[in-house]
Backbone as XML, in Angstrom:
<?xml version="1.0"?>
<chain id="A" units="angstrom">
  <residue number="1" name="MET">
    <atom name="N" x="10.715" y="-17.608" z="11.565"/>
    <atom name="CA" x="10.423" y="-16.994" z="10.144"/>
    <atom name="C" x="9.111" y="-16.979" z="9.728"/>
  </residue>
  <residue number="2" name="SER">
    <atom name="N" x="8.463" y="-16.037" z="9.056"/>
    <atom name="CA" x="6.810" y="-16.112" z="8.697"/>
    <atom name="C" x="6.632" y="-16.736" z="7.249"/>
  </residue>
  <residue number="3" name="ASN">
    <atom name="N" x="5.968" y="-17.334" z="6.972"/>
    <atom name="CA" x="5.507" y="-17.389" z="5.853"/>
    <atom name="C" x="4.569" y="-16.552" z="5.000"/>
  </residue>
  <residue number="4" name="THR">
    <atom name="N" x="3.943" y="-15.504" z="5.508"/>
    <atom name="CA" x="3.229" y="-14.633" z="4.959"/>
    <atom name="C" x="4.140" y="-13.428" z="4.760"/>
  </residue>
  <residue number="5" name="VAL">
    <atom name="N" x="3.188" y="-12.513" z="3.428"/>
    <atom name="CA" x="3.781" y="-11.368" z="3.033"/>
    <atom name="C" x="3.011" y="-10.459" z="3.137"/>
  </residue>
  <residue number="6" name="ARG">
    <atom name="N" x="3.366" y="-9.285" z="4.286"/>
    <atom name="CA" x="2.424" y="-8.161" z="4.492"/>
    <atom name="C" x="2.764" y="-7.047" z="3.628"/>
  </residue>
  <residue number="7" name="PHE">
    <atom name="N" x="1.449" y="-6.447" z="2.892"/>
    <atom name="CA" x="1.708" y="-5.682" z="1.942"/>
    <atom name="C" x="0.866" y="-4.348" z="2.285"/>
  </residue>
  <residue number="8" name="SER">
    <atom name="N" x="1.274" y="-3.288" z="1.681"/>
    <atom name="CA" x="0.391" y="-2.064" z="1.791"/>
    <atom name="C" x="-0.024" y="-1.589" z="0.372"/>
  </residue>
  <residue number="9" name="ILE">
    <atom name="N" x="-0.695" y="-0.830" z="0.203"/>
    <atom name="CA" x="-1.327" y="-0.319" z="-1.373"/>
    <atom name="C" x="-1.558" y="1.161" z="-1.209"/>
  </residue>
  <residue number="10" name="ALA">
    <atom name="N" x="-0.966" y="1.918" z="-2.183"/>
    <atom name="CA" x="-1.310" y="3.419" z="-2.111"/>
    <atom name="C" x="-1.622" y="3.736" z="-3.573"/>
  </residue>
  <residue number="11" name="ASP">
    <atom name="N" x="-2.850" y="3.684" z="-3.896"/>
    <atom name="CA" x="-3.300" y="3.947" z="-5.216"/>
    <atom name="C" x="-4.608" y="4.885" z="-5.394"/>
  </residue>
  <residue number="12" name="SER">
    <atom name="N" x="-4.691" y="6.193" z="-6.296"/>
    <atom name="CA" x="-5.723" y="6.704" z="-6.357"/>
    <atom name="C" x="-6.906" y="5.940" z="-7.557"/>
  </residue>
  <residue number="13" name="ASP">
    <atom name="N" x="-6.428" y="5.241" z="-7.929"/>
    <atom name="CA" x="-7.353" y="4.777" z="-9.032"/>
    <atom name="C" x="-8.191" y="3.430" z="-8.356"/>
  </residue>
  <residue number="14" name="PHE">
    <atom name="N" x="-9.426" y="3.779" z="-8.239"/>
    <atom name="CA" x="-10.088" y="2.831" z="-7.219"/>
    <atom name="C" x="-10.386" y="1.781" z="-7.894"/>
  </residue>
  <residue number="15" name="TYR">
    <atom name="N" x="-10.787" y="1.401" z="-9.100"/>
    <atom name="CA" x="-11.051" y="0.464" z="-9.713"/>
    <atom name="C" x="-10.327" y="-0.382" z="-9.593"/>
  </residue>
  <residue number="16" name="PHE">
    <atom name="N" x="-8.614" y="0.140" z="-10.031"/>
    <atom name="CA" x="-7.230" y="-0.669" z="-10.458"/>
    <atom name="C" x="-6.701" y="-1.504" z="-8.991"/>
  </residue>
  <residue number="17" name="LYS">
    <atom name="N" x="-7.132" y="-0.349" z="-7.804"/>
    <atom name="CA" x="-6.984" y="-1.101" z="-6.575"/>
    <atom name="C" x="-7.596" y="-1.789" z="-6.021"/>
  </residue>
  <residue number="18" name="LYS">
    <atom name="N" x="-8.944" y="-1.841" z="-6.481"/>
    <atom name="CA" x="-9.682" y="-3.110" z="-6.007"/>
    <atom name="C" x="-9.565" y="-4.243" z="-6.694"/>
  </residue>
  <residue number="19" name="ILE">
    <atom name="N" x="-9.025" y="-4.191" z="-8.052"/>
    <atom name="CA" x="-8.889" y="-5.716" z="-8.660"/>
    <atom name="C" x="-7.694" y="-5.779" z="-8.173"/>
  </residue>
  <residue number="20" name="LEU">
    <atom name="N" x="-6.469" y="-5.221" z="-8.002"/>
    <atom name="CA" x="-5.134" y="-5.787" z="-7.098"/>
    <atom name="C" x="-5.321" y="-6.179" z="-6.110"/>
  </residue>
  <residue number="21" name="VAL">
    <atom name="N" x="-6.282" y="-5.642" z="-5.109"/>
    <atom name="CA" x="-6.308" y="-6.280" z="-3.572"/>
    <atom name="C" x="-7.144" y="-7.288" z="-3.958"/>
  </residue>
  <residue number="22" name="LYS">
    <atom name="N" x="-8.020" y="-7.645" z="-4.578"/>
    <atom name="CA" x="-8.871" y="-8.634" z="-4.580"/>
    <atom name="C" x="-7.860" y="-9.939" z="-5.282"/>
  </residue>
  <residue number="23" name="THR">
    <atom name="N" x="-7.165" y="-9.704" z="-6.136"/>
    <atom name="CA" x="-6.227" y="-10.566" z="-6.942"/>
    <atom name="C" x="-5.289" y="-11.398" z="-5.632"/>
  </residue>
  <residue number="24" name="LEU">
    <atom name="N" x="-4.508" y="-10.173" z="-5.108"/>
    <atom name="CA" x="-3.646" y="-10.530" z="-3.977"/>
    <atom name="C" x="-4.199" y="-11.151" z="-2.896"/>
  </residue>
  <residue number="25" name="THR">
    <atom name="N" x="-5.146" y="-10.650" z="-2.311"/>
    <atom name="CA" x="-5.634" y="-11.463" z="-0.922"/>
    <atom name="C" x="-6.425" y="-12.834" z="-1.430"/>
  </residue>
  <residue number="26" name="GLU">
    <atom name="N" x="-6.403" y="-13.117" z="-2.438"/>
    <atom name="CA" x="-6.899" y="-14.407" z="-2.632"/>
    <atom name="C" x="-6.169" y="-15.632" z="-2.735"/>
  </residue>
  <residue number="27" name="ASN">
    <atom name="N" x="-4.691" y="-15.263" z="-2.141"/>
    <atom name="CA" x="-3.563" y="-15.885" z="-1.857"/>
    <atom name="C" x="-3.550" y="-15.968" z="-0.133"/>
  </residue>
  <residue number="28" name="PRO">
    <atom name="N" x="-3.489" y="-17.072" z="0.438"/>
    <atom name="CA" x="-3.774" y="-16.782" z="1.746"/>
    <atom name="C" x="-2.188" y="-16.595" z="2.351"/>
  </residue>
  <residue number="29" name="PHE">
    <atom name="N" x="-1.212" y="-16.564" z="1.541"/>
    <atom name="CA" x="0.171" y="-15.893" z="2.317"/>
    <atom name="C" x="0.250" y="-14.747" z="2.047"/>
  </residue>
  <residue number="30" name="TYR">
    <atom name="N" x="-0.412" y="-13.656" z="1.380"/>
    <atom name="CA" x="-0.484" y="-12.148" z="1.791"/>
    <atom name="C" x="-1.526" y="-11.579" z="2.334"/>
  </residue>
  <residue number="31" name="ILE">
    <atom name="N" x="-1.239" y="-10.814" z="3.441"/>
    <atom name="CA" x="-1.754" y="-9.983" z="4.329"/>
    <atom name="C" x="-1.816" y="-8.608" z="3.973"/>
  </residue>
  <residue number="32" name="LEU">
    <atom name="N" x="-3.032" y="-7.944" z="3.604"/>
    <atom name="CA" x="-3.032" y="-6.317" z="3.375"/>
    <atom name="C" x="-3.213" y="-5.466" z="4.682"/>
  </residue>
  <residue number="33" name="LEU">
    <atom name="N" x="-2.406" y="-5.114" z="4.937"/>
    <atom name="CA" x="-2.347" y="-3.873" z="5.920"/>
    <atom name="C" x="-2.989" y="-2.732" z="5.788"/>
  </residue>
  <residue number="34" name="ASN">
    <atom name="N" x="-2.968" y="-2.437" z="4.793"/>
    <atom name="CA" x="-3.476" y="-0.627" z="4.415"/>
    <atom name="C" x="-3.730" y="-0.569" z="3.096"/>
  </residue>
  <residue number="35" name="ASP">
    <atom name="N" x="-4.965" y="0.210" z="2.617"/>
    <atom name="CA" x="-5.552" y="0.427" z="1.286"/>
    <atom name="C" x="-5.558" y="1.932" z="1.537"/>
  </residue>
  <residue number="36" name="CYS">
    <atom name="N" x="-4.665" y="2.507" z="0.850"/>
    <atom name="CA" x="-4.585" y="4.038" z="1.125"/>
    <atom name="C" x="-4.979" y="4.732" z="-0.527"/>
  </residue>
  <residue number="37" name="ASN">
    <atom name="N" x="-5.555" y="5.759" z="-0.467"/>
    <atom name="CA" x="-6.041" y="6.406" z="-1.859"/>
    <atom name="C" x="-4.797" y="8.030" z="-2.195"/>
  </residue>
  <residue number="38" name="ASN">
    <atom name="N" x="-3.816" y="8.126" z="-1.338"/>
    <atom name="CA" x="-2.676" y="8.823" z="-1.655"/>
    <atom name="C" x="-1.703" y="8.558" z="-0.817"/>
  </residue>
  <residue number="39" name="GLY">
    <atom name="N" x="-0.633" y="9.316" z="-0.823"/>
    <atom name="CA" x="0.843" y="9.094" z="-0.015"/>
    <atom name="C" x="0.651" y="9.870" z="1.216"/>
  </residue>
  <residue number="40" name="HIS">
    <atom name="N" x="-0.254" y="10.695" z="1.692"/>
    <atom name="CA" x="-0.434" y="11.398" z="3.072"/>
    <atom name="C" x="-1.376" y="10.256" z="3.606"/>
  </residue>
  <residue number="41" name="GLU">
    <atom name="N" x="-2.162" y="9.418" z="3.169"/>
    <atom name="CA" x="-2.973" y="8.533" z="4.038"/>
    <atom name="C" x="-1.826" y="7.416" z="4.226"/>
  </residue>
  <residue number="42" name="LEU">
    <atom name="N" x="-0.891" y="6.574" z="3.278"/>
    <atom name="CA" x="-0.099" y="5.924" z="3.877"/>
    <atom name="C" x="1.023" y="6.392" z="4.786"/>
  </residue>
  <residue number="43" name="ILE">
    <atom name="N" x="1.663" y="7.591" z="4.680"/>
    <atom name="CA" x="2.677" y="7.790" z="5.618"/>
    <atom name="C" x="1.696" y="7.959" z="7.197"/>
  </residue>
  <residue number="44" name="SER">
    <atom name="N" x="0.534" y="8.608" z="7.219"/>
    <atom name="CA" x="0.052" y="8.759" z="8.633"/>
    <atom name="C" x="-0.300" y="7.161" z="8.873"/>
  </residue>
  <residue number="45" name="ARG">
    <atom name="N" x="-0.727" y="6.268" z="8.090"/>
    <atom name="CA" x="-1.196" y="4.631" z="8.534"/>
    <atom name="C" x="0.223" y="3.756" z="8.968"/>
  </residue>
  <residue number="46" name="ASN">
    <atom name="N" x="1.351" y="4.380" z="8.627"/>
    <atom name="CA" x="2.166" y="3.418" z="8.296"/>
    <atom name="C" x="3.313" y="4.039" z="9.623"/>
  </residue>
  <residue number="47" name="TYR">
    <atom name="N" x="2.814" y="3.612" z="10.793"/>
    <atom name="CA" x="3.223" y="4.215" z="12.189"/>
    <atom name="C" x="4.345" y="3.119" z="12.581"/>
  </residue>
  <residue number="48" name="ARG">
    <atom name="N" x="3.523" y="1.668" z="12.455"/>
    <atom name="CA" x="4.419" y="0.400" z="12.999"/>
    <atom name="C" x="5.582" y="0.199" z="11.877"/>
  </residue>
  <residue number="49" name="ARG">
    <atom name="N" x="5.248" y="0.452" z="10.567"/>
    <atom name="CA" x="6.284" y="-0.129" z="9.557"/>
    <atom name="C" x="6.331" y="-1.883" z="9.816"/>
  </residue>
  <residue number="50" name="GLN">
    <atom name="N" x="5.467" y="-2.380" z="9.320"/>
    <atom name="CA" x="5.337" y="-3.682" z="9.719"/>
    <atom name="C" x="5.358" y="-4.484" z="8.404"/>
  </residue>
  <residue number="51" name="GLU">
    <atom name="N" x="5.105" y="-3.680" z="6.662"/>
    <atom name="CA" x="5.145" y="-4.138" z="5.937"/>
    <atom name="C" x="6.425" y="-4.676" z="5.328"/>
  </residue>
  <residue number="52" name="ASP">
    <atom name="N" x="6.121" y="-5.800" z="4.265"/>
    <atom name="CA" x="7.478" y="-6.704" z="3.531"/>
    <atom name="C" x="7.554" y="-5.706" z="2.482"/>
  </residue>
  <residue number="53" name="VAL">
    <atom name="N" x="5.998" y="-5.236" z="1.878"/>
    <atom name="CA" x="6.045" y="-4.943" z="0.202"/>
    <atom name="C" x="5.300" y="-3.571" z="0.332"/>
  </residue>
  <residue number="54" name="PHE">
    <atom name="N" x="5.667" y="-2.413" z="-0.622"/>
    <atom name="CA" x="4.650" y="-1.586" z="-0.572"/>
    <atom name="C" x="4.428" y="-1.526" z="-2.139"/>
  </residue>
  <residue number="55" name="ILE">
    <atom name="N" x="3.065" y="-1.580" z="-2.476"/>
    <atom name="CA" x="2.783" y="-0.984" z="-4.244"/>
    <atom name="C" x="2.298" y="0.416" z="-3.876"/>
  </residue>
  <residue number="56" name="ILE">
    <atom name="N" x="2.793" y="0.975" z="-4.708"/>
    <atom name="CA" x="2.794" y="2.449" z="-4.294"/>
    <atom name="C" x="2.595" y="3.279" z="-5.914"/>
  </residue>
  <residue number="57" name="GLU">
    <atom name="N" x="1.537" y="3.917" z="-6.091"/>
    <atom name="CA" x="1.247" y="4.545" z="-7.332"/>
    <atom name="C" x="2.412" y="5.906" z="-7.302"/>
  </residue>
  <residue number="58" name="LEU">
    <atom name="N" x="3.218" y="6.297" z="-8.151"/>
    <atom name="CA" x="3.958" y="7.252" z="-8.393"/>
    <atom name="C" x="3.488" y="8.551" z="-8.127"/>
  </residue>
  <residue number="59" name="PHE">
    <atom name="N" x="2.265" y="8.949" z="-9.273"/>
    <atom name="CA" x="1.723" y="10.132" z="-9.015"/>
    <atom name="C" x="0.123" y="10.242" z="-8.795"/>
  </residue>
  <residue number="60" name="MET">
    <atom name="N" x="0.094" y="10.165" z="-7.451"/>
    <atom name="CA" x="-1.411" y="10.793" z="-6.687"/>
    <atom name="C" x="-1.538" y="12.430" z="-6.253"/>
  </residue>
  <residue number="61" name="PRO">
    <atom name="N" x="-2.926" y="12.279" z="-6.217"/>
    <atom name="CA" x="-3.157" y="13.792" z="-5.716"/>
    <atom name="C" x="-2.658" y="13.765" z="-4.116"/>
  </residue>
  <residue number="62" name="VAL">
    <atom name="N" x="-2.586" y="14.971" z="-3.535"/>
    <atom name="CA" x="-2.543" y="15.364" z="-2.138"/>
    <atom name="C" x="-1.016" y="15.100" z="-1.809"/>
  </residue>
  <residue number="63" name="LEU">
    <atom name="N" x="-0.597" y="13.876" z="-1.410"/>
    <atom name="CA" x="0.976" y="13.424" z="-1.802"/>
    <atom name="C" x="1.084" y="12.564" z="-2.665"/>
  </residue>
  <residue number="64" name="SER">
    <atom name="N" x="2.282" y="12.612" z="-3.339"/>
    <atom name="CA" x="2.621" y="11.845" z="-4.656"/>
    <atom name="C" x="3.194" y="10.442" z="-3.767"/>
  </residue>
  <residue number="65" name="GLY">
    <atom name="N" x="2.925" y="9.371" z="-4.678"/>
    <atom name="CA" x="4.056" y="8.497" z="-4.376"/>
    <atom name="C" x="5.600" y="8.879" z="-4.294"/>
  </residue>
  <residue number="66" name="LEU">
    <atom name="N" x="6.030" y="9.463" z="-4.720"/>
    <atom name="CA" x="7.803" y="9.718" z="-4.934"/>
    <atom name="C" x="7.864" y="10.521" z="-3.551"/>
  </residue>
  <residue number="67" name="GLU">
    <atom name="N" x="6.894" y="11.430" z="-2.960"/>
    <atom name="CA" x="7.081" y="12.267" z="-1.961"/>
    <atom name="C" x="7.110" y="11.198" z="-0.660"/>
  </residue>
  <residue number="68" name="ALA">
    <atom name="N" x="6.038" y="10.402" z="-0.884"/>
    <atom name="CA" x="5.909" y="9.282" z="0.616"/>
    <atom name="C" x="6.869" y="8.576" z="0.314"/>
  </residue>
  <residue number="69" name="ILE">
    <atom name="N" x="7.450" y="8.049" z="-0.620"/>
    <atom name="CA" x="8.974" y="7.192" z="-0.697"/>
    <atom name="C" x="10.109" y="7.762" z="0.517"/>
  </residue>
  <residue number="70" name="ILE">
    <atom name="N" x="10.000" y="9.250" z="-0.145"/>
    <atom name="CA" x="11.370" y="10.166" z="0.519"/>
    <atom name="C" x="10.890" y="10.821" z="1.659"/>
  </residue>
  <residue number="71" name="HIS">
    <atom name="N" x="9.867" y="10.547" z="2.039"/>
    <atom name="CA" x="9.373" y="11.089" z="3.445"/>
    <atom name="C" x="10.004" y="10.268" z="4.630"/>
  </residue>
  <residue number="72" name="PRO">
    <atom name="N" x="10.470" y="10.982" z="5.677"/>
    <atom name="CA" x="11.322" y="10.851" z="6.650"/>
    <atom name="C" x="10.415" y="9.752" z="7.904"/>
  </residue>
</chain>
């Protein structure tokens, strides 16, 4: 059993995402796998599905977080 938490972030707000990534990656037990700007990027990068946690903005351009969540 691993002690690390693997996570991906999808958020269109550059500054909010930068602060969130900095805050979370200061903890050695958190590993950032994907840093995406919209739901389409998240889906295209999520081919291995190794994440434990997703942090997703619900309303983003191109493909919203809601659409990314229900994508097969």
